[in-house]
N, C-alpha and C positions, 0 to 999 in steps of 0.2 A: 769369908763369904758374907757373914752377918754384918761385919763392919762396913763392907762395901754397900750392902743393901741399905743399912741405916744412913750412911752418908748420902746415897742417892735419894733416899726418901726425904732427908733434911733439905737437900738442895732443891728438890721438887716443891716442898712446902715453902721454902724461902722465895722461890720464883713466883709461886702462886700468890703469896702475900704481897710481894713488892709489885707485881703486875696489877693488882687491884688498885693500889694508890696511883699508879701511872695512868690508869684509865679514867680516873675521876677528873672532873673539871676543877681546876684549882680555885680556891676561895679568892675572891677579888677579881677574877677574870670574867670576861663576858661569856655567857653560855653560847654554844653553837646555835645559830638561828635556824629555825625550821619554818617551813610554810606548807601547810596541809589544808585540806578541806575538812570543815567540821561536820558533824552528823547531819546538819541541815544543808550541806552542800556549799556553805559560805567559806571563802578564803580566810584563813587564820595565819598570821605571821607573828611569831613570838616577839620579835623586836618592835612590832607596832605597839606593844604594851609597856614600853620603857616609861618610867614614871609611876608605875604601879608595883605593888608587892605581888609576887607570883609564887605559887607552889606548882612546880612541874612534876607530875607523877607519870613515870613510864611503867606500864603495867600490862598484864594479860588477864583475860576473863577467867582462866583456870587456876589462878594463883590465890590460895587462901589468905596469904599475907597481904595481898593487894586489897582484898575486901576488908581485912583488919585495918589497913591504913585509912580506907574511906570511913570506917567507924570512928577513927581518931579525929578525922576532919569534922564529922557530925558532932562529936563531943564538944568542940569549940566553935560551933557554927555562929554563935552570937559574936564572938571575937572576930572571926573571919569577915562577917558582914560589917561590923563596926569599923574595922580597919580597911574595908574594901579590898580584901586580898583575893586575887583571882586564882582559881584552881584550874589548871590545865592538865587534863588527863589524855595521854596518848597511849592507845592500845597497840601493842606490837603483835603482829602475826595472828590477828583475830579477824573474823568476818564482821560485817555490819550487823547481821542477825545476832551473832554471839554477843556483841557489845550492847545491842538494844535489849536483849534478854537480861544481861548482867546489870544494866542500869535501870531496869523497870522499877518505877517508884522512887528512883534516886533523884533528889532535888536539893539544891543548895540555895540559900538566900544571897550569898556572895556571888560575884561573877564566876561562871562555870562553863568551861569549854571542853568538848570531847572530840577527839579525832582518832581515826584509824591510820596508823602509820603505813606509808607506802614503801618503807625500807629506809627512808631518809633519816628518821630519828634514830633508828637502830644503829645505822652507820655513823651518824654525826656524834652520837653520845657513846659509841662503842659499848653498848649495853652488856654488862657482865653479871648483873643481878637484877631481880625484880622483887618487890617494887623498887624502883630507883626514884628517890625523892630529892628534888633539887629546889632549894629556896633561893629566890632571886630578889634583889633589892630594887629600889626605885631608879637607881643609876644603871640598871641592867647588868649587875655584877652578881656572881654566885656568892651566896652567904654560906651555903652548905650543900654538899653533894654526897649522897650515901643511901643507906637502906632505910627501913621503916623508922618513923619518929612517933613518939607519944604525943598526945594533945598538948601536954605541958611543955614538951621540948619545942614544939612548933611555936607556941606562945612566947616562950623564952627567947627563941632565936629572932622572931619578928620584933620583939620589944627592944632588941639591940639595934634594929635598923634605923638609919637616919630618919628624922621626922620629915613630914611633907614640907616642901619649900613654902615660905610665907608669901602669899599673893597680895600685892598692892599694899604692903605694910601692915596687913592685919595680923593680930596676935591672939 
């Protein structure tokens, strides 16, 4: 009986672990495009920002690790501003009031967009963990998809990104 229980438990753990990697967006692939209204009621389409470096954070207001991830962003705020890295926060299953309270006093010097998901991001990204942090390069390709990152990990990942294209022969 115990052997059968252990075997079942191991099979369950194996399925859980392998399903996590199946749900992630593969490195080098284009992320699913989403189009939502931002907190100001303006349309925001993720793919309209091709050519920019993007941090896409899928989060909730009640998640302490989501707040910790924001603190990591603040730790490297100068780097994010210098590299013009856009932070896109999509809140899943939260009300506008909850998000406004959560973001009270929150400000970033780099481009910062906040949206409340209408179910589209949850479905498109098959969200299985929060925060889900997806780093997207200028070619609109996923550099990394997973859980929380430290400030240093974010810097390290974006330092690997291809440089901005040279415009008009400038160097």
